[in-house]
C-alpha positions, 0 to 999 in steps of 0.5 A, a space after each residue: 319812098 313808095 305812096 304807102 310809106 309816105 302816107 304812113 309817115 304823113 299820119 305819124 306826123 299828124 299825131 301830136 308828139 305826146 301821144 306817140 309816148 306809151 306812158 302819156 297815153 296810159 296817163 290820159 286813159 287813166 284820167 278818163 278811167 277816173 273821171 267815168 268812175 266818179 260819174 258812175 259813183 255819182 249816179 249810183 248814189 243819186 238813184 239809189 237814194 232817190 229811187 232805188 235801182 238794180 245793181 248787179 255788181 255783187 261787191 257794190 251790192 255788198 257796200 250798199 248793204 251798209 246803207 252809207 253813201 260815204 262808204 259806198 264812195 270810199 269803197 269806190 274811190 279805193 278800188 279806182 285808185 288801186 287799179 289806176 295806181 297799178 296801171 300808172 306804176 307800170 305805164 311804160 309796159 304794153 300790158 298797162 296800155 292794154 289794161 287802160 284801153 280795156 278799162 276805158 272801153 268797159 266804163 264807156 260802155 257803162 257810160 252808154 248803159 247810164 244814158 240809156 237808163 236815164 232815158 228809160 228811167 221815168 217810164 220804169 219808175 212810174 209803172 209795173 216794171 219798177 214794182 217788179 224790180 223792187 221784188 228782185 234780190 239785186 234791187 237796192 234803196 239807200 235811205 238818206 242820212 247825215 253822211 248821205 246824198 245831201 252832202 254829196 249830191 246838191 
């Protein structure tokens, strides 16, 4: 056996056995998708009920027009459940793994955006940038109500 084949074999042996199974990898990835989606929901509800924010997703903005964190939460959970449910059903296929990787990548980028947004938030809300943002049609603010953030956010 040549050196390249030996090092390839040693790499494969170093991978924990479950990760060699596509089905297992897809389940791990869709678990990450679900977790990151729920973090996104939590942060979205927190920011739209306390300070307002620009929402560029027109579907999410449409759900926010109902002025109910509960409706937004149900919509988010339903769409994520549908997406990861489809991936789970076809988890043995290459396309499911590709879709799960793409979903994780997109949500990972969204988490990076949230970190940046949170770090810049105090500068934005206290200055003229926030006032300009409030005039944008994508700006969303949701009033707290009985089904509002007090029941979702501690």
